[in-house]
Structure formats: C-alpha cells, structure tokens
N, C-alpha and C positions, 0 to 999 in steps of 0.2 A: 795385310796378310803376312804371317811370319815366313821367313825364307829357310832354305835348306841349312844355312849356317846355324840357325837356332835349333833345327832338328838334330844336327850333329852334337851340339852342346847338351841336348836332352839325353841323347844316348850315352854321352860321357858321364853325366850325373847319375845315370842308372847303372854305371859300372861296366859298360861294354867298351872294350878297347877300340881305339881308332883303327888298329890293324884289322879288326873284324869288319869294320865298315868299309875301309878302303882297299882291302885285299880281294882276292878272287872269291866269288860266291855265285851260287846258281841264280838266286833271285836277289836283286839289289833294290835300293830305295826307288829307283825309277820304275820298277815293275809293279809298284803299288799304285801308280797313276791309273785312274779309271779307264783311260783309253788304250791301255796296253793289254794285249792278250798274252799274259805271261805263260799260259799253258802251251803255247807253240814254241817256247824257248827250249832248244834241245840241250841235252847233257853236254857239259864242257868237255872238249877234247883237246889234247895236247897238239894235235896236228892241225888245229884251226889256224887260219892266217891271223896275223897280228891284229888287224882291225876287228876280227870277230872276238878275239880274247878280251879286247877292251870292253865288250858288252857285259863282261862278268866282273867288272870293277866299278867302284863308285867312290869319289866322283870321277868323271871323265869329261874331257873337253869335246864338245859337240863338233866344232870345226875340225879338230884334229882327227876325230874318228871318221867324219864324212870325207875328208881329204884322203885318208888312208884307204877307204872303200873305193872312192872314185879312181884311185891309182892301182887298184887290185886286179888280179886276173879274173876274179869273180865278176867284177863290173865289166871288164873288157869283153868277156864271152857271155855275159848275161846269164850266169850260172844260176840254175834253180836248185835250191837246197833249203833245208830247214833253217839254217843260220842266216841265209840271205833273206828269206821271207820274214823271219823274226826281226831282222834289222830294219826292213822297210816299215814294219808296223811300229817299231820302237822310234824310228826317226820321225815318223809322221806325228807321233804323240808328243815326244819331249820337245819338239821344235817350238811349242807354245811357251816354253819356259827358258829359252836361250837368250842370254844377254849379248851385247855387242862384242864381247870378248870370247864368246863361245862357251861360257860357263852356264851350266844348267841350274837355274835358281829355283828350287822347288819350294812350294808352300808346305806347311805341315799337312800331311795327308788327311788327318782327322778333320781339320778345318775345311779342307777342300771337299771332303765327302759331305760335311754338314751343309756347306753353301750350295753344293750341287743338289742335295735333297730338298733344300728350301726352294730352290728355283723350280724343281720338278713339281713340288706340291702346289706351287702357284699356277703351274701348268699353262703359262703364257709367256711370250716374249715381249708383249706390248706393255712394258714397264715405263716407257717414256711418257711423261705427262702431257707434253705439248704436241698436239696432233693437228694436222691441217684440216680445214673444213671440208675440202673436196678430195680427201685422201683416195687416190686411185687403188684399184685392186690389182694384185699380181696374180698371174696364172702360169700354169705349166706349159712350156712351149715344146720341149722334146729333148731327146728322141722318144717319141711315143711308141714306135715299133720299128725295129731295125730289120732291113731286108738285105739279102745278098745282092751285090752289084752284078748286073747281067753282062759280064765282059764277053761271054761267048755268043751273045745275041740269040739266046735260046728263045724260040717262040712261046714257050710256056713261061708264065710270070714267075719270077724268083720267089722262093719261099721266105718266110720270116727267119731271121738269123739270131741265134743265141749269143750275140756279141753286143750286149747292151749294159748290163748291171751285174756287179759281183754280189751274188746272193749267198749269204752265209748259212741261213737256216730256213726250214720249212716244217709246217705241220698241217695235216688234213683233218677236218672235223669228223669224228666217228659217226655222229648222228646225221650228217649231211655231207657226203664226199665232195659236193660242189663248192663247199666253203673251205678256202685255203688261205693261210697266212704265210708270208715270207718276209724275212728280215735281211737287210743289205749291209754290206761292209760300211757304207756311208751313213748309217744310222737311220734308215727309213724302214717303216713297216708298211707293206702293201697287202691288200686283201682282194681275193676273188670270190664271187658268189655264183659264178657260172662255169665252174670247173676249169678255170685258167684261161678262158677265152678272152677275158679282159681283167685288168687290175686297177685298183683305186688306192691312192695314197691315204693313209690314216694319220691323224694327230700331228700335222706338220709343225705345230707350235710347241710340242712337248719335247723336252730335252731328254732323250734316252741316254746320252752320254758317250756313245761310241757305237761300234758295230753290234748288230743284234745276233749274238752267237747261239742262242737257243730259244725255241718257241714251244710251248705246250698248251694244247687246248683241252678244256674240261671234257671228259668223255660223254657227259650227258647234257652239256650246255654250251652251244657254239659261241655264246656271247661272253663266256668267261675264259680268259687265257692269261698266260704268263710269258714274260719275255726277260731274258737276261741281257743286260747291256751296261757298260760303264761301271763295273763292280757293284751292280745293283740288280735286284729282282723287281720287276714292274708288273703290276696286275691291272687288268681291265675287266669290268663286268658288263660292258655295253658294246661288245664286238670290236673293241680297239679304238673307239672314238675318244675316250678319256682314260687316263692312267694315273696310278699312284705308286710311288716307290715304297717298298715294304721293309728293306733292311735298315737297321740303325747303325750303330758304331761298328758292329761286326759285319764287314763287307767281304763279298766274294764274287767272282765272275763265274757263272755256270756255263760250262761248255756243253753240257747236256742236262736237260730237265726231263724228268719222267713222272707221270701221274699214275697212281694206282687206280686202274679202271674199276676195281671192286670197292674201293674206298677213296673217292676222288679228293678227299681232304688231305690225303697223304701224298706228299711230293718229295722227290729225291733230286739232288743236284750234285753233279761231279764237277770239281774245280781244281785249280792249281793249289788251292789251300786245303783240299781234302773233300770229304763227303759231308753234305749238309742235308738235314731231314726236317720237313715241316709236317705237322699233324693237324694243322688248323687252317688249311687252304692258303698257305703262304703268308699268314700274318706273322708268325714267328718261326725262326730257324735255329736248329741246334747242330753243332759240329759233332760228327760221329767217327771221323777218321781224319788224321792230321797230315797225311802224306799226299803229294800231288796225285790226283785221280782223273783219268781221261774219260771214262765212260761208266755208266751204271745202267743196269737192266733189271726189270722185275720179272719173276717167273711168270710165264703166260697163264698158268692156272692157279698155283698156290702163291698168292701175292705177299705172303709173309716171308717168302724166300727172295732175296735180292742178291745180285752179283755186281761186282765192281772190279775194274782193272786199274792197278796202281803200280808203284815201284817202291821197293824196299832195298836199301843198300845198292842202288844202281842196277837192280835186277827186277824184271817184271814179276808181279804177284797178282793172283786172282783172289779177291776177297769174297766172302759169302756172309750173309746174314740170314738167320732162320727165325728172327723175331721182329720182322717188319722194320728193320733198319735201326733198332735200338743198339745193337752191337754188331761189329764186323770183325772178322778174323781171316787170316790167310788160309786158303783152301788146301786141303791135303792133296798130294799127288800132282799138283800143277807143276810143270817143269820149272825148276829153280835156277837154271843156269843160262837163261837167255838175257843178255845185257839190254837194259833199257837205253834207248837213244833218242827217238823222235816222236814217241807217243804210241797209242794203242786204241783199239775199239772192240766192242763186244756185240754179239747178236744172239737172239733167241727167237723161237718161232712156236706158235700154237700147233703147227703141223707135227711137231715132235717136242713136247715140253721138256724132255729129259736130256736135251743137248744144249751146249753152249759153244759158240765159236768165238775165237779171238784172233785179231790180226795185230801183230806186234812189229813195230818198226825198230829193228835192232841195229847193231853195229855193222860196219862195212856196207852201209846203204842197202841192207837186205831185210825185207819183211818176211815174217813167218805166219802162216795161217794154221791155227790149231783148232782141234775139235775135242771137246770134252763130253763124255757120255756117262750118265748116272746109271750104273748097272747094280740094281738091288742095294742102293745106298753107298756104293763104292764108285768113285770117279776114275775113269780111264781117259788119258789124254794122248792124242796122236797128232803128228804134224801132217796136215793134208797137203800143203803146198809150200814151197820155198820160193821167194821172189827171185827175179833175175835168172829164171830157168825157163825151159820150154813149156813147162806146165803153168807157170805164172810169170809173165815178163815184167810185172810191176816192180819198181824200186821204191825207195822211201820218198822220192819226189821232194816236195816242200814240207815234209814232215806232217805233224798233226794239223797244220793249217789246211791241208787237203787230204782228208782221210775219211772213207766211208766203209761200212760193212753192214750187210743186211741179208736176211734169209726170207724167202717168200712165206707169208703166213699160211699158205695152203699147199705149197709144193716144196717140201724141205730140201729137195735136190737142187733148187734154183737159188744160187748164192751170188751176190754182187760184192765186189771189193774194188777199191780204187784210191789212187793218190792223184797224180796228174792225168791219168787215163782211167776210165771205168772198164772193169773186166767182169765177165759173167761166166758162171759155171752151171751146167745142167746135170752134173753127176755128183752133186753134194760137196764140191770144193776140191776135187782131185785134179781137174783140168779147167783152165780158163781161156776164153777168147776175148779179144778186145771189142768193146762196144763203141767207144768214142773218146775223143781227147786228142792225144798225139797219134793214136792209131785207132782203127776200127771203122765200121761202115756208116756210123751215124755222125752227123756234123755237130757233135757236142764240143763246146768250148773246153780246152784243157783246164785242169785244176778243179777237181771234184770236191764240192763242199758238203753236201748233205743228200740224203736219200730217204724216200718214204715209199714203202710197198703196201698195196692194199689187197684185200682178199678177193677182189674182183679181177685181179691181174694187172691193174694199173700200176705204173711206176713213175714216181716224180723224182727228178734228179736236179739239184742246183749246182751251179758252177760259177767261176769268175765271170761268166757272160750272161747268166740268167737262169731261167727255169726250163727244163726239158721234160716232156711228157710222152709216155708210151702206153698204149692200151693193150699191147700183146707181149709184154716182157722183152721189148727191143728185138723182135723177130723181123718185122717188115718196116721199111721206111714209110710206107703209106699209112701206118698207124702211129707215126711219130710226129710231134709238134714242138716247135720252139715257142714256148708260152711267154712272150715278152710284151704283149700289147698293153700299153699304158703303164708298164713297170718303171717306177721312178727310182733313181739313185745313181745315175751315171756320174762319173768323176772327170770333169773336163780340165785338161791341162793347157789346152789352146782354144782360141775362139776368134772368129772374124765373121763379118757379114757383108752383104752387098749394099750398094747405094740404090740403084734403080731396079734391081731384082732382089726379091726377098730370098736370099740364099744364106744359109748359116753353115759353117764348117768348124771342126775342132778335133784335136787329138785327145783321146781319153785314156785314162789309166785302165789297164787290163784289156781294153776293148778296141784299141786302134782308132783310126780316123773315121769320121762320119760326115756325111753331107745331107743337109735338109733344105727344102724349098717349099714355098707356099703352093707351087704347082705340083708338088709331090703328095699333097694332102698330109696324112698322118704318117707317111712312110719316110723313114730315114735310111740312108744307104750305108752299108759297110764298105769303106773305101780301102781297107787293108791297113798295114802298118801295125805298130805294137804300142809303145808307150812314150810318145813324143809330144812336147808342148808345141803343137804345130797347127796349121790350117790357115790359109790366106785366100781372100777373094780378090781377083783382079777386076777392077771396076771398068765399066764401059764396054767390056767384051762379054757377051752373054755366056754365063755358066762356066767361066774360066776360074779354076781354083788350083792351089798348089799346096803340097805337103812335103816337108823336108826329108821325110823318111820313105817317100815313094818315088823319088826321082822325077825331076821336071814337073810340068803342069798337066792338068787334066781338064778336058771339056766334059762337063757333066751331061748326062742324057736329058732330053726334053721331058721325058716321063720317067718316073721311078722304075718302071719295068723295062726301060729301053737300054740300049748299049751306049757306053760312053763314046762321044763323038771324036775322040782323038787326044793326042798329046801335044804339048808345046814346050819350047825351051824356057826354063826358068831355073836359076842357079843360086841366087843370093837369098839368104834367110837371116832373120834378125837374131841377135843375142837373146837367148831364153835361159836365164839362170834360175836355179832353185825350182826346177821342174815347172817353169812358167810362172813361179811366184813373183819374180822380178824379171822384167822383160824390156827389150827394145821393141820396135814395131816396124811395120811396113805401111807407108802412107802414100797417097796419091796427091799430086799437085791439085789444088782446088779448081783450076781451070782446065788443065791438060791431063786427061785421064791416063794417057800413055806415059806420063812422066812419073816415075816412082822413086822413092827414097827408102833406104834400109840402113839400120844401124847394125853393122857386123864388125866384130872385133873392136878396135879403136877408131874405126873409120865410118864416116857417113858417106854412103854410096848413092849414086844417082844413075837412073836409066831413063832414056828418052824413047825407048822402043818396047815398052811394057815388059822389061826384064830380060830381054835377049842379050843385051850388052850393058855393061856397067862401067862407070868411071868413078874414081876416088874424088869426092867433092871436098872433104876436109878430114884431116887426121888429128885426133885429140890425144891428150896425154894418157888416157885410160879408156876403158870400155864405154862404148856409146849405149846408153840405156834409153829411156822413153824420150820421145821428141814430138814436136808438133809444128804446124805451119798455120799462119793466120789466113783465114778466108777473106778477111777484110783487105789485107795487103799481103799477098803471098811472098813478098820479099822478106817478111819477118818470120824467122824461125827460132825456136828455142830447143836446146838439147841438154839433157841431164847426163853428166859424165861421172863415172864411179870415182868417189873420193874428192871430186871437185865441185859438183853441183852444176848450176845452170850456166850455159853459154848462149849468147844471143847473136843472131845475124840479121842485118837489115839489107842485105844484098843477095838474097836467095841462096845463102849457104856458101858463098865464095870466101867470106871472111867471117870470123866470130870473135866476140868480145866476152871475156869471162865476167860473170855477174855473181860474185861470191857471197853476197849478203844473205842469200837464202839458207846458206849452210854456215853462217857466222856463229860465234859463241852464243848469241842470244837465242838461237834456234837449234841448238844441239850440235853444231860443229860439222866437220867434214864427214863424219859417220853417215850423214844423210845423203851425201853425194852419190848418185846412182840409185837412190831409193825414193825418188820423187815421182808422183803421178800428177799431171797437171793438165789444164785446159785454158784456152784463151777466151776472152770476151768476144762474141761474134761481131761486136761493133767497134772494138778498139784493140789494135794489135799490141798496145803497151799495157793492157790490163790482163794480168795473169793470176790464176788461182792454183795453188800448190797444195797437195796432200802429202805429208810425210807418211809413207805407206808401210804397213806391215807386209812382209813378204811371206815366205814359206818356212824359213829356218829360224826366225827370231820372234820375240814377243814384244815388238815395238808398238807403242800406242800412237805416237806421232801428233802433229799439229796440222792445222789448216792455215795457210798463209795467203795473203793477197798483196799484189803489187800493182800500182797504177802508173808506174814510170819505167816499165820495161825491165824490171828486176833489179833496179838500183836500191830501192828500199822496200821494206815489207811490213805489213801489219799482221798480227796474230788474230785470226777471226775464229779460232776454235770455240771460244765462249762456252756454251753450255753442253758441249759434246765431250764425254769422257769414255772413249771406246778404242778398239783396235782398228785404226783407219786403214783403208785400202785404196780407194779410187775416188776420183772427182770428175764431174761433167758439168758443162755450162751450156745453156741455151737461151735464146732471147724470149722474153715474155711478150704478152700481147701489147704491152706498152713500150716494147723495145729495150727494156732494162733486163739485166742479167738475172737468170734463175740458176742457182748452183745446187747440184745434187752431190751428196756425200755418202759413200758406201763403206760399211764397216764389216769386220769379220767376227764370227762367233769364236771367242777364245776365253779360257780361264773363267768360265761361267758367265761371261758377258755375252748376251745374245746378239745376233746380227741385226742391223737396222739400215734403213735408207732414210737420210735426212735431206731437207732442202731449205734454202733461204732465198728470198728475193733481195734485190740490190739494196733496198732501204731497211731491211730487217737487221736486227742485232742477234736474235736467237735463231737457232735451227729448229725447224718443225720436223716431225717424223711422218713418213709415208710407208707404212709396213703392213697394211691390210693384206692378209693372205700371203705375206712374205715369210718363208720358212725361218724358224728360230735359229737353225744351225748353219746358215749360209756361210760359206768360206769362199769369198769372191775371187774369181780369176781376173776378169776385167768386165766393166760395163760399156755398152755402146748405145748411142741413140740411132734408131732407124727412122730417119726423118720422113721417108715416103709415107709411112703409115702412122706417124706420131706415136712411137713406142720407144720405151727404154728396155733394153735387154741386158741381162746379167748372166754371164757364164760363170759357173762355179766349180771349184775343186771341192771334193768331198760330199757334194749333195746333188744339185740339179741345175738345169738351165731354165731360167725363168724369163717371163716377159710381162711388162706392165700393160694392162689393158688400155690405159690412157697415156699417162706419162709425159707426153709432149706439151700439152697445155694444161696447167693446173688451175 
C-alpha cells in the first residue's frame, strides 16, 4: 500500500504547494481516515493551546503531539471541550498508522477506501484458510447489564445503571415502536425487539469501519435500515443481519441520516463534506452542498421542503430547499452574525410544522437556541434562550460530539436540548431545567449523544453510558429505565480475573470500573472511577479486588445486590502505558498466594502480605513492563524492560541476567524492548514464547519467537501469520506438550483472529468461530478452573471461549 510520502508527491504534481499541505488548515489529510469524525473538529482558534494547534497541521509527529497533550493543563484537569474530545478521537484513529519514530505514515486514502469496501462486501473476517477441526466458539461474557453498587446497603435492590456502553445513535421503527436499533462508538450495532428490555448484537463479523454515527429505519419496513460508519453508508434489508456498503469513490461520513416518510426512496445526509441526497434508496448519492453541514431536517408535512444548518465564512447559516433537495440556498432573515464554533442542530415537529428550532454552539463556549416561524411566507427568527444563563445553564461542552435538540411531535412546548447535560423546557424553549448528566434528577450518564421522541410520549436518550428510556417525558423516576440489558460495546482498558473464584474486573473508557462474577449472574457492578486501565484480583482471598483510581482495595459483595464488605490496604499498581495498550502486571507467586509482584516504575516490587507492605526486589535501567514466573520452578522469572528486552532470574528475583538476543538486530532491535508479551512452557522454565506486540500508539506487526534455552537464542516461529500481533498464551495439551495461542488486533483492514499451534506443528491454525472481526485486544487470560480463555478488549467487547482449554 502506498504511503503518505507518495500522497504528498501526488499533490505536488497536481500543482498544490507544500505550504498548503503543511500549513494550518481546518481539515487535514488525517481527517480523511474512515475512523475520524471530522465533523466534531471545532473551528481553529488562536487561543488554543499549542498541542491543539498541531491538529490543524499536516504532517505532525504523533509522539510530540501526545507528549504536549500529556503535559498540558487540559490533561491535568481532565478538561472537557470540543478540541479535547476531537483529539481523543483523532488519537485513537491515527495510532494505527504511527511508526516507531512517531511519524504518521498514511496510505493513499482512495486505496484504503477501496480495500475497506472489498472487505465489507466479503462480509466475513474468516479469511484464514487453515482452521482447526474442533474450532471452539467464542461467546459474549459481559458486562451484560450494569447495576449500581449498593454502598448504602439499601434493602431495595439497586437499579440498572446507564454506565456500560457509549451509544452514538438511535432510531425507533415507525411501524413497530418495540423495534429499536442503536450504534456504539466502538462499532457495534445492537437491536431490541421488546422495547429496550433486552438487546442483541447484530453482524459481529461485518466491518462497519468505526463508530456508528447515524441510523435511519425505513418508515414502512422495519427490516430495511441504513447506517453511517467509517466514511461509508451501509444498507441492510434483513433487519441488520447482513450489510452492504453503498458508496464508491465519493465517500462521506453522515452525522445525520433522514428518510422522507412520504417517499422513502429519498434520503438526506448531513456531513462534514456537505449535503448528500439519494433518490434511489441509498444506491447512489449526489452532493448538493459543499460546506460542512451538521444537521438536516425534512418538513413534517411538505416533504419537498428541507432545512439544513451549515457555516459560511465562519458564521452559521440556515439552508432551505423547496425542490426535494435538488438545490439548497441560505435562508432569508436567519441571523447572519453568530460565529460558528463547535456545531449546531435543528428540530421540527408535526405539532407545529411552520416552526424550526436551531441550537448553535458559538464562540465563548456559549450556545444559542433560536426559533424560526414561517408567517405567511416570511420567516421571523428570535433567540429563545442563551446558554450559561439562568434560563439555560448549558455550555458548549464537548461540542458537536455531544449535542441533541428535539421537539415533541405532539406537544410543541416540550423541547429538549443538551451537550454534557440534558435539559428540558415545557414552555417552548424559554426556560430549561436539568434532566440528567452533570445535574438533574435522573441518573443519566453525562455526555448526551442522541435523542428520539415518539408521539406516545416515550423519549429515548443515548449517552456515553448507554440508553435511557422515559415513558412520561422525564417527569417521574418510576417511569424511567436504564436500558442496557445485553447492550454490547464496552471499551475495556484494564482486565484481570480470579483463580479459584470466577471474578472479572476492569477499567472502561467512559464508564469507569466494573466487577463481574459468576455468582452475580448477568449483573455487573459499577464500581466508580473514570477512565483508568485498572482492575486487579487478589487471589486466595475471597472477592478481594483493587483499582488504582478508587484508593486501596475493595471486598466485593457476596450478591450483586449486597453491600461491599469492606476495604483493605493496597497501594502498588503496575505501569500501564498507552491507556493499557502496553502494560506491566501484578502476579502472584505460584505457591504462596499472599506473595505478590508488581512492576512499578523501574522497579520490580515484592509483597509477602498481600500488598500491605512492599519491598524493592530489583531495580532495572528502565521501566518494568510485562513479566512472568515459572509454575514449574518459581525461582525462574522473566522481565521485559523498556529499551532493553528480557532479563532472567533463577533465584526468585534477587539477581537478574540480561538476555538481549530477543531484541537483537535479527529481530528488530531495542525498539521492541518493553513491547513484548510472553508466556512460559508449563513443563519447562527455559522454554519461552514471545510475541512482539502491537500496543495502542503504533502500527507494529511484530513476530513470534521461541527460546528453549532460557532466552539465550531464539527461533522465529511467525511462519504463516501476517497480522498485527498483540498477545500470546501457553497451556499443556492432553499429551503434556505445549499448545500456544496467538491473538491479533484488527488494524488497517486486517481483521482480528485467534491462532493456535501445537508443539510439533509448523503452521498456525485459526480458532475464530463467532469471534468479532474488529477485536482490539487488551489482554487474554486462561481461566483454568472452568477451562476457558477470556479476552478483554479495547474498542469492542469482553469475550470468553466456550471451550478453549482443551482443543
């Protein structure tokens, strides 16, 4: 695949100067990547911090930008703003193209789009030809439904908690309100056919290509729907089970999709590239407006009239079409002096077809709510409410990433608007009260993503935590439900599990820490916290877990509805770099469960009292990353050190000897030191299997290496695997010989897979039945008690093998 250097040469031959490419610009080449939501990128401001200004230049060094952000006030105080949100999306996307020097090496976007479409048309990730005869099935473990932790010991069972999955988009079927589709930030489509009481994952093997930013259901056919994801429009005609991409070389990411209920073959899309219209049920699309457009609405009665909100010359403009979207023009009398900053939304209602509302996220972190009224063909516009005032306390929040506006279809005076908090008006938009988020009476997760109001009074709201449902316009709590049962898409940054108890813990992006156990059934606990790669289980002590952002340890309740049984001292936590993408670990001595080891800083630490007191066992020249202890002979320990690679101890960690061969010139050099994941043969402490792993910030493919002499020499056993490697596990087979499992990440159009090989095999076989195509692995672990392999994932879900232990 051609790189960004060739792309630059292409632009030069077309006569575009390098200064145009490398200078400040609103959208850069990076914003063309399918996984970037360019619509959430705010207007450039001179008062942006230096790291933020770097996002408007191309090329930029990824490591330099990340370092500048990590040292910024915004990072220190965890500031929520449009530019910090855009950076988190940008970082997550471009990391797949970063080389070891921090340069972002882009493919030609047109080639990337074509390869992505080809992969989607095949509609399967099972492209590997060699498959095991007894390939085990993978199944979803959890969290299946998150519940509040009963810290107050309330006799009433805690309710379900909307702290589970970041849900970008929602639509409810017109013909059957019980049928609902939601799309997640992590690229999953979930469906409910029982009015949100339960959810089911659809099409796990289909590559949508990114977060699902918009969903539109055919008004007469619940089985036909459209989804926008990854700079592509996807269409299903069988209720979401199978999909086909519809866009060719002309690509766009729709932030809003609208279907004309009077002529369902007509679709409208608002995108950062403008307005696109399809008149043949999504088969072909034509651009009708070329400026970034945030929202588009169809007149509730006269469907040839269409409204859109855009920006012209850094000021908001309302567009209108009176010919069914063939032409658009700026509307007369719309206020022309409101600077565009962070995005906008529109709302219309059948309750009064002659009004249009607009919320505009303008300068100085201030939104404006406007109302336009068509009086005998002449539009009059008034400002109903100004943000950051007593009438509407809302600010711009995280910009267009979190922005909703809607009017009740039957009561025009009921209006909802929100960014990080959802607000409601019952007087037509003049005064708002907080519903939930950072304030309000309802336990809604902050950061409001989408809203759908029905004519029976039902309201559906999606947030960074899941789906919220009210049957009475958010009047009473007893008519409110957190609808997250079976909702798939959690983003795990941390993961650990028990030995003798089936306990799973992990820190999640957006949704804090969770605890699960087989004796909790399908209930997962919200443990608190924010966004840390954390979660550790202390073995041998029942239900003892620890999280680095909650302070000391916790004794989990015996029942999901019960009160936690106490706290305990625990103060050492492993190095967790790149949001858990590269990690050290906490491990227990194979014989003495109260003896713990942690890699923190440059030091390997040891505790003999379950983490109350710690002693320095050994100090290395750089950071201690992944390490392991032999179960066959616990005196044998192996430690991976940043920039140096593997060190070996044969005396329980008192002394170590450097084994540099694994990061020698033949195997990629010192770059791989600190980037190794490995496991030992259960029967031989000198046999070691190493995976050069892909982390979070770089596009490393890596090798698989094997040593039978304690790390002195190595063989490359990668053989027939060409993928983005992440982790490796070893277990004994029925014959006592090693079985090795290899886990790969989904990157650059290569789907994720799990491979395995037995000791005498040369090639790797695949075991990916029901394994999601987009897995981005955090870390896998074997749960020996129940003969299962479990994989915690960033960007998708937590999975468990149904068999896994004996193939």
